[in-house]
N, CA, C, O and the ligand as a Tripos MOL2 file, in Angstrom:
@<TRIPOS>MOLECULE
protein
  309   307    78     0     0
PROTEIN
NO_CHARGES

@<TRIPOS>ATOM
      1 N           0.8460   -1.2010    0.0000 N.3       1 MET1
      2 CA          0.0000    0.0000    0.0000 C.3       1 MET1
      3 C           0.8790    1.2480    0.0000 C.2       1 MET1
      4 O           1.8120    1.3570    0.7960 O.2       1 MET1
      5 N           0.5750    2.1950   -0.9010 N.am      2 SER2
      6 CA          1.3930    3.4070   -0.9990 C.3       2 SER2
      7 C           1.1210    4.3610    0.1540 C.2       2 SER2
      8 O           0.1400    4.2310    0.8870 O.2       2 SER2
      9 N           2.0090    5.3060    0.2830 N.am      3 GLU3
     10 CA          1.8570    6.3410    1.3150 C.3       3 GLU3
     11 C           0.5390    7.0940    1.1180 C.2       3 GLU3
     12 O          -0.1390    7.4260    2.0900 O.2       3 GLU3
     13 N           0.1770    7.3640   -0.1460 N.am      4 TYR4
     14 CA         -1.0640    8.0950   -0.4240 C.3       4 TYR4
     15 C          -2.2850    7.2730   -0.0300 C.2       4 TYR4
     16 O          -3.2420    7.8070    0.5300 O.2       4 TYR4
     17 N          -2.2520    5.9980   -0.3180 N.am      5 GLN5
     18 CA         -3.3830    5.1410    0.0720 C.3       5 GLN5
     19 C          -3.5350    5.1230    1.5780 C.2       5 GLN5
     20 O          -4.6460    5.1270    2.1090 O.2       5 GLN5
     21 N          -2.4020    5.1030    2.2570 N.am      6 GLU6
     22 CA         -2.4100    5.0560    3.7160 C.3       6 GLU6
     23 C          -3.0350    6.3410    4.2750 C.2       6 GLU6
     24 O          -3.8710    6.2890    5.1770 O.2       6 GLU6
     25 N          -2.6190    7.4960    3.7280 N.am      7 LYS7
     26 CA         -3.1410    8.7840    4.1990 C.3       7 LYS7
     27 C          -4.6150    8.9540    3.8510 C.2       7 LYS7
     28 O          -5.3990    9.4640    4.6520 O.2       7 LYS7
     29 N          -4.9820    8.5210    2.6450 N.am      8 ALA8
     30 CA         -6.3450    8.7460    2.1660 C.3       8 ALA8
     31 C          -7.3720    8.0230    3.0190 C.2       8 ALA8
     32 O          -8.5380    8.4140    3.0450 O.2       8 ALA8
     33 N          -6.9560    6.9730    3.7170 N.am      9 LYS9
     34 CA         -7.8990    6.2320    4.5590 C.3       9 LYS9
     35 C          -8.5230    7.1200    5.6270 C.2       9 LYS9
     36 O          -9.6000    6.8270    6.1470 O.2       9 LYS9
     37 N          -7.8190    8.2260    5.9500 N.am     10 GLU10
     38 CA         -8.3490    9.1200    6.9780 C.3      10 GLU10
     39 C          -9.5790    9.8810    6.5050 C.2      10 GLU10
     40 O         -10.4040   10.2900    7.3220 O.2      10 GLU10
     41 N          -9.7140   10.0770    5.1830 N.am     11 CYS11
     42 CA        -10.9320   10.6750    4.6610 C.3      11 CYS11
     43 C         -11.8650    9.5310    4.3040 C.2      11 CYS11
     44 O         -11.5540    8.7200    3.4320 O.2      11 CYS11
     45 N         -13.0150    9.4630    4.9810 N.am     12 LYS12
     46 CA        -13.8810    8.3020    4.7860 C.3      12 LYS12
     47 C         -14.4230    8.1940    3.3700 C.2      12 LYS12
     48 O         -14.7800    7.0990    2.9350 O.2      12 LYS12
     49 N         -14.4950    9.3040    2.6360 N.am     13 CYS13
     50 CA        -14.9830    9.2270    1.2560 C.3      13 CYS13
     51 C         -13.9040    8.7480    0.3170 C.2      13 CYS13
     52 O         -14.2010    8.3600   -0.8130 O.2      13 CYS13
     53 N         -12.6650    8.7630    0.7500 N.am     14 CYS14
     54 CA        -11.5540    8.5330   -0.1790 C.3      14 CYS14
     55 C         -11.0290    7.1220   -0.2380 C.2      14 CYS14
     56 O         -10.2500    6.7940   -1.1330 O.2      14 CYS14
     57 N         -11.4330    6.2750    0.6920 N.am     15 SER15
     58 CA        -10.8150    4.9530    0.7130 C.3      15 SER15
     59 C         -11.0790    4.2010   -0.5840 C.2      15 SER15
     60 O         -10.3380    3.2790   -0.9250 O.2      15 SER15
     61 N         -12.1310    4.5840   -1.3150 N.am     16 LYS16
     62 CA        -12.4610    3.8520   -2.5340 C.3      16 LYS16
     63 C         -12.2350    4.6230   -3.8210 C.2      16 LYS16
     64 O         -11.9900    4.0140   -4.8620 O.2      16 LYS16
     65 N         -12.3100    5.9620   -3.7770 N.am     17 HIS17
     66 CA        -12.2570    6.6500   -5.0750 C.3      17 HIS17
     67 C         -10.8450    6.9550   -5.5640 C.2      17 HIS17
     68 O          -9.9000    7.0620   -4.7840 O.2      17 HIS17
     69 N         -10.7390    7.0890   -6.8830 N.am     18 VAL18
     70 CA         -9.4820    7.4190   -7.5650 C.3      18 VAL18
     71 C          -9.7480    8.6840   -8.3760 C.2      18 VAL18
     72 O         -10.8320    8.7850   -8.9490 O.2      18 VAL18
     73 N          -8.8550    9.6390   -8.4650 N.am     19 PRO19
     74 CA         -7.5260    9.6190   -7.8560 C.3      19 PRO19
     75 C          -7.5750    9.8980   -6.3550 C.2      19 PRO19
     76 O          -8.4400   10.6210   -5.8620 O.2      19 PRO19
     77 N          -6.6360    9.3110   -5.6610 N.am     20 LEU20
     78 CA         -6.5120    9.5790   -4.2390 C.3      20 LEU20
     79 C          -5.9450   10.9820   -4.0480 C.2      20 LEU20
     80 O          -5.1970   11.4600   -4.9010 O.2      20 LEU20
     81 N          -6.2840   11.6510   -2.9490 N.am     21 PRO21
     82 CA         -5.7430   12.9840   -2.7020 C.3      21 PRO21
     83 C          -4.2730   12.8970   -2.3280 C.2      21 PRO21
     84 O          -3.8480   11.9440   -1.6760 O.2      21 PRO21
     85 N          -3.4990   13.8870   -2.7380 N.am     22 THR22
     86 CA         -2.0950   13.9360   -2.3250 C.3      22 THR22
     87 C          -1.9370   14.8880   -1.1460 C.2      22 THR22
     88 O          -0.8850   14.9360   -0.5080 O.2      22 THR22
     89 N          -3.0050   15.6520   -0.8620 N.am     23 VAL23
     90 CA         -3.0010   16.5970    0.2550 C.3      23 VAL23
     91 C          -4.3030   16.3930    1.0090 C.2      23 VAL23
     92 O          -5.3520   16.2030    0.3940 O.2      23 VAL23
     93 N          -4.2500   16.4300    2.3250 N.am     24 LEU24
     94 CA         -5.4790   16.3070    3.1040 C.3      24 LEU24
     95 C          -5.7000   17.5830    3.9080 C.2      24 LEU24
     96 O          -4.7480   18.2700    4.2780 O.2      24 LEU24
     97 N          -6.9500   17.8870    4.1710 N.am     25 ARG25
     98 CA         -7.3210   19.0670    4.9590 C.3      25 ARG25
     99 C          -7.9380   18.5930    6.2660 C.2      25 ARG25
    100 O          -8.2170   17.4070    6.4390 O.2      25 ARG25
    101 N          -8.1480   19.5360    7.1860 N.am     26 GLU26
    102 CA         -8.7560   19.1830    8.4550 C.3      26 GLU26
    103 C          -9.8930   20.1460    8.7440 C.2      26 GLU26
    104 O          -9.7430   21.3620    8.6250 O.2      26 GLU26
    105 N         -11.0310   19.5860    9.1240 N.am     27 TYR27
    106 CA        -12.1800   20.4110    9.4780 C.3      27 TYR27
    107 C         -12.6830   19.9730   10.8410 C.2      27 TYR27
    108 O         -13.1440   18.8420   10.9940 O.2      27 TYR27
    109 N         -12.6020   20.8520   11.8340 N.am     28 ASN28
    110 CA        -13.0340   20.5150   13.1920 C.3      28 ASN28
    111 C         -12.4460   19.1940   13.6820 C.2      28 ASN28
    112 O         -13.1310   18.3930   14.3180 O.2      28 ASN28
    113 N         -11.1820   18.9830   13.3790 N.am     29 GLY29
    114 CA        -10.5180   17.7840   13.8620 C.3      29 GLY29
    115 C         -10.7460   16.5470   13.0050 C.2      29 GLY29
    116 O         -10.1960   15.4850   13.2950 O.2      29 GLY29
    117 N         -11.5620   16.6730   11.9400 N.am     30 THR30
    118 CA        -11.7880   15.5400   11.0420 C.3      30 THR30
    119 C         -10.9170   15.7080    9.8100 C.2      30 THR30
    120 O         -10.9590   16.7500    9.1570 O.2      30 THR30
    121 N         -10.1300   14.6930    9.4880 N.am     31 VAL31
    122 CA         -9.2640   14.7540    8.3120 C.3      31 VAL31
    123 C         -10.0670   14.3690    7.0800 C.2      31 VAL31
    124 O         -10.6900   13.3080    7.0430 O.2      31 VAL31
    125 N         -10.0520   15.2370    6.0680 N.am     32 VAL32
    126 CA        -10.8170   14.9880    4.8400 C.3      32 VAL32
    127 C          -9.9800   15.3810    3.6280 C.2      32 VAL32
    128 O          -8.9890   16.1020    3.7510 O.2      32 VAL32
    129 N         -10.3910   14.8980    2.4520 N.am     33 CYS33
    130 CA         -9.7020   15.2850    1.2210 C.3      33 CYS33
    131 C         -10.1510   16.6910    0.8190 C.2      33 CYS33
    132 O         -11.1680   17.1820    1.3100 O.2      33 CYS33
    133 N          -9.3950   17.3410   -0.0720 N.am     34 PRO34
    134 CA         -9.7530   18.7070   -0.4860 C.3      34 PRO34
    135 C         -11.1540   18.8040   -1.1010 C.2      34 PRO34
    136 O         -11.8320   19.8140   -0.9180 O.2      34 PRO34
    137 N         -11.5890   17.7880   -1.8150 N.am     35 THR35
    138 CA        -12.9330   17.8140   -2.4140 C.3      35 THR35
    139 C         -13.9940   17.8550   -1.3270 C.2      35 THR35
    140 O         -14.9030   18.6860   -1.3630 O.2      35 THR35
    141 N         -13.8740   16.9600   -0.3660 N.am     36 THR36
    142 CA        -14.8270   16.9260    0.7400 C.3      36 THR36
    143 C         -14.7530   18.2240    1.5330 C.2      36 THR36
    144 O         -15.7790   18.7540    1.9590 O.2      36 THR36
    145 N         -13.5470   18.7330    1.7290 N.am     37 PHE37
    146 CA        -13.3750   19.9770    2.4770 C.3      37 PHE37
    147 C         -14.1370   21.1180    1.8020 C.2      37 PHE37
    148 O         -14.8410   21.8750    2.4690 O.2      37 PHE37
    149 N         -13.9980   21.2420    0.4780 N.am     38 SER38
    150 CA        -14.7030   22.3060   -0.2530 C.3      38 SER38
    151 C         -16.2050   22.1420   -0.1190 C.2      38 SER38
    152 O         -16.9320   23.1220    0.0410 O.2      38 SER38
    153 N         -16.6680   20.8990   -0.1850 N.am     39 ASN39
    154 CA        -18.1040   20.6480   -0.0550 C.3      39 ASN39
    155 C         -18.6080   20.9940    1.3420 C.2      39 ASN39
    156 O         -19.7140   21.5120    1.4980 O.2      39 ASN39
    157 N         -17.8020   20.7100    2.3460 N.am     40 ILE40
    158 CA        -18.1760   21.0390    3.7260 C.3      40 ILE40
    159 C         -18.3160   22.5540    3.8710 C.2      40 ILE40
    160 O         -19.2950   23.0430    4.4360 O.2      40 ILE40
    161 N         -17.3330   23.2880    3.3580 N.am     41 VAL41
    162 CA        -17.3620   24.7480    3.4720 C.3      41 VAL41
    163 C         -18.5900   25.3080    2.7600 C.2      41 VAL41
    164 O         -19.2420   26.2160    3.2740 O.2      41 VAL41
    165 N         -18.9080   24.7770    1.5870 N.am     42 GLU42
    166 CA        -20.0540   25.2630    0.8220 C.3      42 GLU42
    167 C         -21.3790   24.9070    1.5100 C.2      42 GLU42
    168 O         -22.2890   25.7340    1.5770 O.2      42 GLU42
    169 N         -21.4800   23.6860    2.0170 N.am     43 TYR43
    170 CA        -22.7230   23.2570    2.6820 C.3      43 TYR43
    171 C         -22.9460   24.0790    3.9610 C.2      43 TYR43
    172 O         -24.0690   24.4710    4.2790 O.2      43 TYR43
    173 N         -21.8630   24.3230    4.6700 N.am     44 LYS44
    174 CA        -21.9450   25.1320    5.8920 C.3      44 LYS44
    175 C         -22.3840   26.5640    5.5540 C.2      44 LYS44
    176 O         -23.1890   27.1600    6.2700 O.2      44 LYS44
    177 N         -21.8430   27.1060    4.4540 N.am     45 ARG45
    178 CA        -22.2140   28.4550    4.0310 C.3      45 ARG45
    179 C         -23.7120   28.5060    3.7000 C.2      45 ARG45
    180 O         -24.4060   29.4470    4.0830 O.2      45 ARG45
    181 N         -24.1980   27.4910    2.9910 N.am     46 LEU46
    182 CA        -25.6220   27.4390    2.6420 C.3      46 LEU46
    183 C         -26.4750   27.3540    3.9000 C.2      46 LEU46
    184 O         -27.4760   28.0570    4.0330 O.2      46 LEU46
    185 N         -26.0680   26.4860    4.8210 N.am     47 TRP47
    186 CA        -26.8120   26.2930    6.0740 C.3      47 TRP47
    187 C         -26.9350   27.6370    6.7990 C.2      47 TRP47
    188 O         -28.0080   28.0110    7.2720 O.2      47 TRP47
    189 N         -25.7970   28.3570    6.8730 N.am     48 GLU48
    190 CA        -25.8100   29.6410    7.5850 C.3      48 GLU48
    191 C         -26.6400   30.6780    6.8460 C.2      48 GLU48
    192 O         -27.2850   31.5150    7.4780 O.2      48 GLU48
    193 N         -26.6340   30.6380    5.5210 N.am     49 SER49
    194 CA        -27.4150   31.6320    4.7750 C.3      49 SER49
    195 C         -28.9150   31.3760    4.9420 C.2      49 SER49
    196 O         -29.7080   32.3180    4.9250 O.2      49 SER49
    197 N         -29.3140   30.0940    5.1060 N.am     50 PHE50
    198 CA        -30.7320   29.7870    5.3360 C.3      50 PHE50
    199 C         -31.1030   29.9350    6.8100 C.2      50 PHE50
    200 O         -32.2650   30.1540    7.1550 O.2      50 PHE50
    201 N         -30.1040   29.8130    7.6620 N.am     51 GLY51
    202 CA        -30.3690   29.8470    9.0910 C.3      51 GLY51
    203 C         -30.9240   28.5360    9.6190 C.2      51 GLY51
    204 O         -31.3140   28.4490   10.7830 O.2      51 GLY51
    205 N         -30.9610   27.5130    8.7680 N.am     52 SER52
    206 CA        -31.4400   26.1980    9.1710 C.3      52 SER52
    207 C         -30.9480   25.1750    8.1430 C.2      52 SER52
    208 O         -30.2920   25.5370    7.1660 O.2      52 SER52
    209 N         -31.2640   23.9110    8.3670 N.am     53 ARG53
    210 CA        -30.8330   22.8500    7.4670 C.3      53 ARG53
    211 C         -31.3700   23.1150    6.0440 C.2      53 ARG53
    212 O         -32.5690   23.3330    5.8660 O.2      53 ARG53
    213 N         -30.4830   23.0960    5.0380 N.am     54 PRO54
    214 CA        -30.9480   23.3420    3.6640 C.3      54 PRO54
    215 C         -31.9900   22.3140    3.2160 C.2      54 PRO54
    216 O         -32.0100   21.1830    3.7010 O.2      54 PRO54
    217 N         -32.8450   22.7200    2.2920 N.am     55 MET55
    218 CA        -33.9130   21.8290    1.8050 C.3      55 MET55
    219 C         -33.3310   20.6700    1.0030 C.2      55 MET55
    220 O         -32.1900   20.7210    0.5420 O.2      55 MET55
    221 N         -34.1330   19.6330    0.8480 N.am     56 GLY56
    222 CA        -33.6840   18.4010    0.1920 C.3      56 GLY56
    223 C         -33.1190   18.6100   -1.2000 C.2      56 GLY56
    224 O         -32.1930   17.9030   -1.5990 O.2      56 GLY56
    225 N         -33.6570   19.5660   -1.9510 N.am     57 SER57
    226 CA        -33.1720   19.7900   -3.3140 C.3      57 SER57
    227 C         -31.7360   20.3130   -3.3150 C.2      57 SER57
    228 O         -31.0280   20.1920   -4.3140 O.2      57 SER57
    229 N         -31.3140   20.8870   -2.2020 N.am     58 ILE58
    230 CA        -29.9210   21.3280   -2.0700 C.3      58 ILE58
    231 C         -29.0920   20.2200   -1.4310 C.2      58 ILE58
    232 O         -27.9720   19.9380   -1.8560 O.2      58 ILE58
    233 N         -29.6650   19.5930   -0.3940 N.am     59 ARG59
    234 CA        -28.9350   18.5300    0.3180 C.3      59 ARG59
    235 C         -28.5010   17.3960   -0.5980 C.2      59 ARG59
    236 O         -27.4510   16.7880   -0.3890 O.2      59 ARG59
    237 N         -29.3170   17.1100   -1.6210 N.am     60 LYS60
    238 CA        -29.0110   15.9580   -2.4810 C.3      60 LYS60
    239 C         -27.6840   16.1180   -3.2330 C.2      60 LYS60
    240 O         -27.1330   15.1390   -3.7360 O.2      60 LYS60
    241 N         -27.1730   17.3580   -3.3100 N.am     61 HIS61
    242 CA        -25.8900   17.5740   -3.9880 C.3      61 HIS61
    243 C         -24.7050   17.2940   -3.0790 C.2      61 HIS61
    244 O         -23.5590   17.3260   -3.5300 O.2      61 HIS61
    245 N         -24.9630   17.0200   -1.8070 N.am     62 PHE62
    246 CA        -23.8690   16.7990   -0.8600 C.3      62 PHE62
    247 C         -23.9590   15.3890   -0.2750 C.2      62 PHE62
    248 O         -25.0480   14.8810   -0.0070 O.2      62 PHE62
    249 N         -22.8060   14.7780   -0.0860 N.am     63 SER63
    250 CA        -22.8020   13.4130    0.4360 C.3      63 SER63
    251 C         -23.2640   13.3760    1.8890 C.2      63 SER63
    252 O         -23.1950   14.3720    2.6080 O.2      63 SER63
    253 N         -23.7360   12.2030    2.3000 N.am     64 GLU64
    254 CA        -24.1300   11.9880    3.6920 C.3      64 GLU64
    255 C         -22.9790   12.3610    4.6280 C.2      64 GLU64
    256 O         -23.1820   12.9330    5.6980 O.2      64 GLU64
    257 N         -21.7900   12.0240    4.1980 N.am     65 TYR65
    258 CA        -20.6040   12.2700    5.0170 C.3      65 TYR65
    259 C         -20.4140   13.7720    5.2470 C.2      65 TYR65
    260 O         -20.1590   14.2100    6.3690 O.2      65 TYR65
    261 N         -20.5420   14.5550    4.1660 N.am     66 VAL66
    262 CA        -20.4100   16.0100    4.2660 C.3      66 VAL66
    263 C         -21.5050   16.5670    5.1770 C.2      66 VAL66
    264 O         -21.2280   17.3910    6.0490 O.2      66 VAL66
    265 N         -22.7360   16.1250    4.9790 N.am     67 GLN67
    266 CA        -23.8520   16.6200    5.7960 C.3      67 GLN67
    267 C         -23.6280   16.3160    7.2690 C.2      67 GLN67
    268 O         -23.8900   17.1480    8.1370 O.2      67 GLN67
    269 N         -23.1400   15.1140    7.5370 N.am     68 GLN68
    270 CA        -22.9020   14.6710    8.9100 C.3      68 GLN68
    271 C         -21.8420   15.5480    9.5920 C.2      68 GLN68
    272 O         -22.0150   15.9470   10.7440 O.2      68 GLN68
    273 N         -20.7640   15.8430    8.8930 N.am     69 ILE69
    274 CA        -19.6930   16.6500    9.4770 C.3      69 ILE69
    275 C         -20.1900   18.0610    9.7640 C.2      69 ILE69
    276 O         -19.8790   18.6270   10.8120 O.2      69 ILE69
    277 N         -20.9620   18.6340    8.8360 N.am     70 VAL70
    278 CA        -21.4720   19.9900    9.0440 C.3      70 VAL70
    279 C         -22.4780   20.0070   10.1990 C.2      70 VAL70
    280 O         -22.4500   20.9140   11.0310 O.2      70 VAL70
    281 N         -23.3600   19.0160   10.2540 N.am     71 GLU71
    282 CA        -24.3440   18.9850   11.3470 C.3      71 GLU71
    283 C         -23.6550   18.8930   12.6970 C.2      71 GLU71
    284 O         -24.0810   19.5260   13.6630 O.2      71 GLU71
    285 N         -22.5980   18.1090   12.7630 N.am     72 GLN72
    286 CA        -21.8670   17.9980   14.0310 C.3      72 GLN72
    287 C         -21.2470   19.3300   14.3950 C.2      72 GLN72
    288 O         -21.2330   19.6960   15.5710 O.2      72 GLN72
    289 N         -20.7330   20.0640   13.4220 N.am     73 SER73
    290 CA        -20.0910   21.3410   13.7100 C.3      73 SER73
    291 C         -21.1360   22.3600   14.1600 C.2      73 SER73
    292 O         -20.8300   23.2540   14.9500 O.2      73 SER73
    293 N         -22.3520   22.2330   13.6670 N.am     74 ILE74
    294 CA        -23.4170   23.1690   14.0580 C.3      74 ILE74
    295 C         -23.9600   22.8310   15.4490 C.2      74 ILE74
    296 O         -24.2860   23.7300   16.2240 O.2      74 ILE74
    297 N         -24.0550   21.5500   15.7620 N.am     75 ASP75
    298 CA        -24.5330   21.1520   17.0850 C.3      75 ASP75
    299 C         -23.6420   21.7040   18.2040 C.2      75 ASP75
    300 O         -24.1080   22.0010   19.3040 O.2      75 ASP75
    301 N         -22.3440   21.8310   17.8890 N.am     76 LYS76
    302 CA        -21.4000   22.2790   18.9100 C.3      76 LYS76
    303 C         -21.5720   23.7570   19.2360 C.2      76 LYS76
    304 O         -21.2020   24.2030   20.3220 O.2      76 LYS76
    305 N         -22.1390   24.5250   18.2880 N.am     77 ASN77
    306 CA        -22.2460   25.9760   18.4880 C.3      77 ASN77
    307 C         -23.3950   26.3560   19.4050 C.2      77 ASN77
    308 O         -23.6100   27.5390   19.6680 O.2      77 ASN77
    309 ZN        -12.2800   12.0800    0.0110 Zn       78 ZN78
@<TRIPOS>BOND
     1     1     2 1
     2     2     3 1
     3     3     4 2
     4     3     5 am
     5     5     6 1
     6     6     7 1
     7     7     8 2
     8     7     9 am
     9     9    10 1
    10    10    11 1
    11    11    12 2
    12    11    13 am
    13    13    14 1
    14    14    15 1
    15    15    16 2
    16    15    17 am
    17    17    18 1
    18    18    19 1
    19    19    20 2
    20    19    21 am
    21    21    22 1
    22    22    23 1
    23    23    24 2
    24    23    25 am
    25    25    26 1
    26    26    27 1
    27    27    28 2
    28    27    29 am
    29    29    30 1
    30    30    31 1
    31    31    32 2
    32    31    33 am
    33    33    34 1
    34    34    35 1
    35    35    36 2
    36    35    37 am
    37    37    38 1
    38    38    39 1
    39    39    40 2
    40    39    41 am
    41    41    42 1
    42    42    43 1
    43    43    44 2
    44    43    45 am
    45    45    46 1
    46    46    47 1
    47    47    48 2
    48    47    49 am
    49    49    50 1
    50    50    51 1
    51    51    52 2
    52    51    53 am
    53    53    54 1
    54    54    55 1
    55    55    56 2
    56    55    57 am
    57    57    58 1
    58    58    59 1
    59    59    60 2
    60    59    61 am
    61    61    62 1
    62    62    63 1
    63    63    64 2
    64    63    65 am
    65    65    66 1
    66    66    67 1
    67    67    68 2
    68    67    69 am
    69    69    70 1
    70    70    71 1
    71    71    72 2
    72    71    73 am
    73    73    74 1
    74    74    75 1
    75    75    76 2
    76    75    77 am
    77    77    78 1
    78    78    79 1
    79    79    80 2
    80    79    81 am
    81    81    82 1
    82    82    83 1
    83    83    84 2
    84    83    85 am
    85    85    86 1
    86    86    87 1
    87    87    88 2
    88    87    89 am
    89    89    90 1
    90    90    91 1
    91    91    92 2
    92    91    93 am
    93    93    94 1
    94    94    95 1
    95    95    96 2
    96    95    97 am
    97    97    98 1
    98    98    99 1
    99    99   100 2
   100    99   101 am
   101   101   102 1
   102   102   103 1
   103   103   104 2
   104   103   105 am
   105   105   106 1
   106   106   107 1
   107   107   108 2
   108   107   109 am
   109   109   110 1
   110   110   111 1
   111   111   112 2
   112   111   113 am
   113   113   114 1
   114   114   115 1
   115   115   116 2
   116   115   117 am
   117   117   118 1
   118   118   119 1
   119   119   120 2
   120   119   121 am
   121   121   122 1
   122   122   123 1
   123   123   124 2
   124   123   125 am
   125   125   126 1
   126   126   127 1
   127   127   128 2
   128   127   129 am
   129   129   130 1
   130   130   131 1
   131   131   132 2
   132   131   133 am
   133   133   134 1
   134   134   135 1
   135   135   136 2
   136   135   137 am
   137   137   138 1
   138   138   139 1
   139   139   140 2
   140   139   141 am
   141   141   142 1
   142   142   143 1
   143   143   144 2
   144   143   145 am
   145   145   146 1
   146   146   147 1
   147   147   148 2
   148   147   149 am
   149   149   150 1
   150   150   151 1
   151   151   152 2
   152   151   153 am
   153   153   154 1
   154   154   155 1
   155   155   156 2
   156   155   157 am
   157   157   158 1
   158   158   159 1
   159   159   160 2
   160   159   161 am
   161   161   162 1
   162   162   163 1
   163   163   164 2
   164   163   165 am
   165   165   166 1
   166   166   167 1
   167   167   168 2
   168   167   169 am
   169   169   170 1
   170   170   171 1
   171   171   172 2
   172   171   173 am
   173   173   174 1
   174   174   175 1
   175   175   176 2
   176   175   177 am
   177   177   178 1
   178   178   179 1
   179   179   180 2
   180   179   181 am
   181   181   182 1
   182   182   183 1
   183   183   184 2
   184   183   185 am
   185   185   186 1
   186   186   187 1
   187   187   188 2
   188   187   189 am
   189   189   190 1
   190   190   191 1
   191   191   192 2
   192   191   193 am
   193   193   194 1
   194   194   195 1
   195   195   196 2
   196   195   197 am
   197   197   198 1
   198   198   199 1
   199   199   200 2
   200   199   201 am
   201   201   202 1
   202   202   203 1
   203   203   204 2
   204   203   205 am
   205   205   206 1
   206   206   207 1
   207   207   208 2
   208   207   209 am
   209   209   210 1
   210   210   211 1
   211   211   212 2
   212   211   213 am
   213   213   214 1
   214   214   215 1
   215   215   216 2
   216   215   217 am
   217   217   218 1
   218   218   219 1
   219   219   220 2
   220   219   221 am
   221   221   222 1
   222   222   223 1
   223   223   224 2
   224   223   225 am
   225   225   226 1
   226   226   227 1
   227   227   228 2
   228   227   229 am
   229   229   230 1
   230   230   231 1
   231   231   232 2
   232   231   233 am
   233   233   234 1
   234   234   235 1
   235   235   236 2
   236   235   237 am
   237   237   238 1
   238   238   239 1
   239   239   240 2
   240   239   241 am
   241   241   242 1
   242   242   243 1
   243   243   244 2
   244   243   245 am
   245   245   246 1
   246   246   247 1
   247   247   248 2
   248   247   249 am
   249   249   250 1
   250   250   251 1
   251   251   252 2
   252   251   253 am
   253   253   254 1
   254   254   255 1
   255   255   256 2
   256   255   257 am
   257   257   258 1
   258   258   259 1
   259   259   260 2
   260   259   261 am
   261   261   262 1
   262   262   263 1
   263   263   264 2
   264   263   265 am
   265   265   266 1
   266   266   267 1
   267   267   268 2
   268   267   269 am
   269   269   270 1
   270   270   271 1
   271   271   272 2
   272   271   273 am
   273   273   274 1
   274   274   275 1
   275   275   276 2
   276   275   277 am
   277   277   278 1
   278   278   279 1
   279   279   280 2
   280   279   281 am
   281   281   282 1
   282   282   283 1
   283   283   284 2
   284   283   285 am
   285   285   286 1
   286   286   287 1
   287   287   288 2
   288   287   289 am
   289   289   290 1
   290   290   291 1
   291   291   292 2
   292   291   293 am
   293   293   294 1
   294   294   295 1
   295   295   296 2
   296   295   297 am
   297   297   298 1
   298   298   299 1
   299   299   300 2
   300   299   301 am
   301   301   302 1
   302   302   303 1
   303   303   304 2
   304   303   305 am
   305   305   306 1
   306   306   307 1
   307   307   308 2
@<TRIPOS>SUBSTRUCTURE
     1 MET1         2 RESIDUE 1 A MET
     2 SER2         6 RESIDUE 1 A SER
     3 GLU3        10 RESIDUE 1 A GLU
     4 TYR4        14 RESIDUE 1 A TYR
     5 GLN5        18 RESIDUE 1 A GLN
     6 GLU6        22 RESIDUE 1 A GLU
     7 LYS7        26 RESIDUE 1 A LYS
     8 ALA8        30 RESIDUE 1 A ALA
     9 LYS9        34 RESIDUE 1 A LYS
    10 GLU10       38 RESIDUE 1 A GLU
    11 CYS11       42 RESIDUE 1 A CYS
    12 LYS12       46 RESIDUE 1 A LYS
    13 CYS13       50 RESIDUE 1 A CYS
    14 CYS14       54 RESIDUE 1 A CYS
    15 SER15       58 RESIDUE 1 A SER
    16 LYS16       62 RESIDUE 1 A LYS
    17 HIS17       66 RESIDUE 1 A HIS
    18 VAL18       70 RESIDUE 1 A VAL
    19 PRO19       74 RESIDUE 1 A PRO
    20 LEU20       78 RESIDUE 1 A LEU
    21 PRO21       82 RESIDUE 1 A PRO
    22 THR22       86 RESIDUE 1 A THR
    23 VAL23       90 RESIDUE 1 A VAL
    24 LEU24       94 RESIDUE 1 A LEU
    25 ARG25       98 RESIDUE 1 A ARG
    26 GLU26      102 RESIDUE 1 A GLU
    27 TYR27      106 RESIDUE 1 A TYR
    28 ASN28      110 RESIDUE 1 A ASN
    29 GLY29      114 RESIDUE 1 A GLY
    30 THR30      118 RESIDUE 1 A THR
    31 VAL31      122 RESIDUE 1 A VAL
    32 VAL32      126 RESIDUE 1 A VAL
    33 CYS33      130 RESIDUE 1 A CYS
    34 PRO34      134 RESIDUE 1 A PRO
    35 THR35      138 RESIDUE 1 A THR
    36 THR36      142 RESIDUE 1 A THR
    37 PHE37      146 RESIDUE 1 A PHE
    38 SER38      150 RESIDUE 1 A SER
    39 ASN39      154 RESIDUE 1 A ASN
    40 ILE40      158 RESIDUE 1 A ILE
    41 VAL41      162 RESIDUE 1 A VAL
    42 GLU42      166 RESIDUE 1 A GLU
    43 TYR43      170 RESIDUE 1 A TYR
    44 LYS44      174 RESIDUE 1 A LYS
    45 ARG45      178 RESIDUE 1 A ARG
    46 LEU46      182 RESIDUE 1 A LEU
    47 TRP47      186 RESIDUE 1 A TRP
    48 GLU48      190 RESIDUE 1 A GLU
    49 SER49      194 RESIDUE 1 A SER
    50 PHE50      198 RESIDUE 1 A PHE
    51 GLY51      202 RESIDUE 1 A GLY
    52 SER52      206 RESIDUE 1 A SER
    53 ARG53      210 RESIDUE 1 A ARG
    54 PRO54      214 RESIDUE 1 A PRO
    55 MET55      218 RESIDUE 1 A MET
    56 GLY56      222 RESIDUE 1 A GLY
    57 SER57      226 RESIDUE 1 A SER
    58 ILE58      230 RESIDUE 1 A ILE
    59 ARG59      234 RESIDUE 1 A ARG
    60 LYS60      238 RESIDUE 1 A LYS
    61 HIS61      242 RESIDUE 1 A HIS
    62 PHE62      246 RESIDUE 1 A PHE
    63 SER63      250 RESIDUE 1 A SER
    64 GLU64      254 RESIDUE 1 A GLU
    65 TYR65      258 RESIDUE 1 A TYR
    66 VAL66      262 RESIDUE 1 A VAL
    67 GLN67      266 RESIDUE 1 A GLN
    68 GLN68      270 RESIDUE 1 A GLN
    69 ILE69      274 RESIDUE 1 A ILE
    70 VAL70      278 RESIDUE 1 A VAL
    71 GLU71      282 RESIDUE 1 A GLU
    72 GLN72      286 RESIDUE 1 A GLN
    73 SER73      290 RESIDUE 1 A SER
    74 ILE74      294 RESIDUE 1 A ILE
    75 ASP75      298 RESIDUE 1 A ASP
    76 LYS76      302 RESIDUE 1 A LYS
    77 ASN77      306 RESIDUE 1 A ASN
    78 ZN78       309 GROUP 0 **** ****
């Protein structure tokens, strides 16, 4: 197993997809790939602009994993 495969395991969305990330980001202590990180930032921005959980037509564009991380970050506030 390569170094990248080993690192990518920390992002739960990445253990299966290719290409694997060569750089990982961290959001609230959760290690994620840059793609997931961008999605988290965007979903969080939408949530804050609505002031509540975005409607299903918006949520469907984000993975369960992204939604879960954002919801956890909001619960803490
Ligand atoms: Zn990923």
